[in-house]
N, C-alpha and C positions, 0 to 999 in steps of 0.2 A: 292077534285080528278081530275086530270086529266083523258079525252078519258083513255089513257091505263090502271093508276091507275081502274076507273071505269070496266073497259073490267077485267081485272086482277082481280080484288074482285068480276066478277061477276062469274068468272071458279073456282076461288077456294072453293065458298059458295057452285054452286052446283056440281060439286065434294062431298063437302065433307060431302053434305046431301046425294049424293049418297054413297059413300065409307062406311055410319053408318048403312044404311036402308040396300043397296045388299051386301057389303062386299068390298076386292079389288080387290079381282079376277077377281067377276060375275059385274064388273063395264068396260066397255070399254072408250075408248075416245067421238067411237060417244053416248054413255049414256050421257056421260058428254057436248056434244056437243048438241046433242036438248035438254035436262035438260037446259043449259042457254042461248039457243035460239042464239048458234054462230055457226056461219059455220068453221067443225071441221077445215081448213087450218090456223082458228082464233087462233084455243087453240093453236096449234102446232108450231107458231111462237112468242104465250108466252112462251110456256114449252116443251120441243125435247119430251116429254112419259108421259106416265102415273105415273110412280116412280116423276116422276120431282117434276108434281103437285098435289100427297101425301107426295114426303118429304117437298113442303111444307106448308102444311095443319098441321105434323106434328109437324115439330117444331112448327108454328102457338100454338095450342093445348102445346102445352109444355109450355110457354112464357104462358098461358095467365093458366094452371093450376096451375103452380108454384107458380104465380106471389098470385093466389085464395089460393095456403096454406099455406102461407106465410102473408096472411090478418084474416085466418084465428087462430094462435096462438099468447096471450097475450102476451104484449110488460112487463109485467109486473109482473113475474113469472120467477123464478130460469132458467139458459143456462137450465140444463139438464134437467125439465122437458118444457122446449120449445122446446129442440130436439127431447124428447120422441115425442110430439107432434109432431111433424115435420114429422116421423116418420110416425104414424098412421095417416096424414090426409093422404100420399100423398099414403100411403097403399089401407083407406080405396076408396080413386078418383081413384087408378087404378084398384079397383075389379069394381066402376060402368062401366067406359068407360072399363074393359075387359066384361064386358055385353052388351057393342053394338059392340064392336067390335071383335064379335067371327071372320070371314075369316082375321087376322094380317097377311100381306104382312112377305116373306121371307124377302126382301130387308129390315123391319129394328131390324134384327140380327144382332150381333156386326160379326158373320162371312162371312155377306156377305160385295160383295166391294161398293153396292148405302148404303148399312144401316150403314155403319162405320163413316161415317163422321158425320148421323146423331144421332146416338149414341154417339159421339164424344163431339157437339150440346147439348144438352141437357146434359149430362151430367155437362158440361163448366156449364152452368143454376144451377144443382142441384147447383155445387161447388160456386156458385152465392147466395148461398138463407141463403148456410150453415156459411161462411166466418161470418160473424155477429154473426150470435148464440155460434159458437166456442171461437172467440174472445172476447167476454159477459163470456162466461162463464168461461176465464181465467184470465180478468178484478175483478170480482166477487171469485176469487179466490175459483173455484170451480172445473173446468179443469185444467192441469200440464201434457205441451207439447214444444218440443224443437221446431219443426217449424211448423211451419202452413199450408203450402204449403204441406208440404209430409201428418200432419194427416186429410189435406184439403181429398185430394185424395186419400189416405187410405179407409180415409169414405169413398167415392163417390164408391170407387174399390166394398166393401164391400156390399154395397148397389148396387149392377152393377144386383143382379135376381131381385127389383125389376123391372119387365118388364108386358107386361101381356101374352106372351110368358107363363112363368112361374107360374102367377096365371091359364093361362087356365089348366098346367098343375099338377097343386095338387089341392090336396081338402080342403074346404073354413079351416076345424077345423082345420087342420098340416097347410097349409096356413100360416094363426092368432098367433100358435104360435110358426114356424122362422120369421116370425118378430119381435116380440115381446124379442125372445131369442137374434136375433144379434142386435137389442138396446139395449140389457142390456149388449151385450158386448163391443158395442163400450162406451159407458158412461162408466162402468166397466175399460174400458183402459185410458178413459180421465179423469177420476173422480183421482183429489189429495190424495196421499197418507195420513193419519195423524199420 
């Protein structure tokens, strides 16, 4: 690891700890500088603002999270069961994050100019993890669809509600039922008609 990579790693780890402990709004660049034992100008050398640090953390967390979800799914079960587990694991994992991240910044949401690139990157991760499951279902004769890209884009769009903001706004029992219902709708749309 180079000296530059090491400093960035220190900044990101320090900021991550502060964001999870105090939330985004209550964490300042001064706090991050103090936590990382680096001068504030050093932070600005690597990151233009707090949002840039947060964005990098979010993308890194999303990658790790999606890898974790993928590892939780047994490969020896039918594709429709894999997709069901995929959505369940994403949802339960997000509930855990929601409990930690009570002060999620507006910049994460799709309507924000800062948030759109983050959301698009997270959607792309989702897309990449669903693609082999969808292809496997077609090979197994469980799923029937015409255009893989359009089908995957539709699935990602239908699951865009799975975010921390949504989880914070709805009672857990209702959210559980909604996730189960959306999963059934997606699978019923994909399953081959007999």
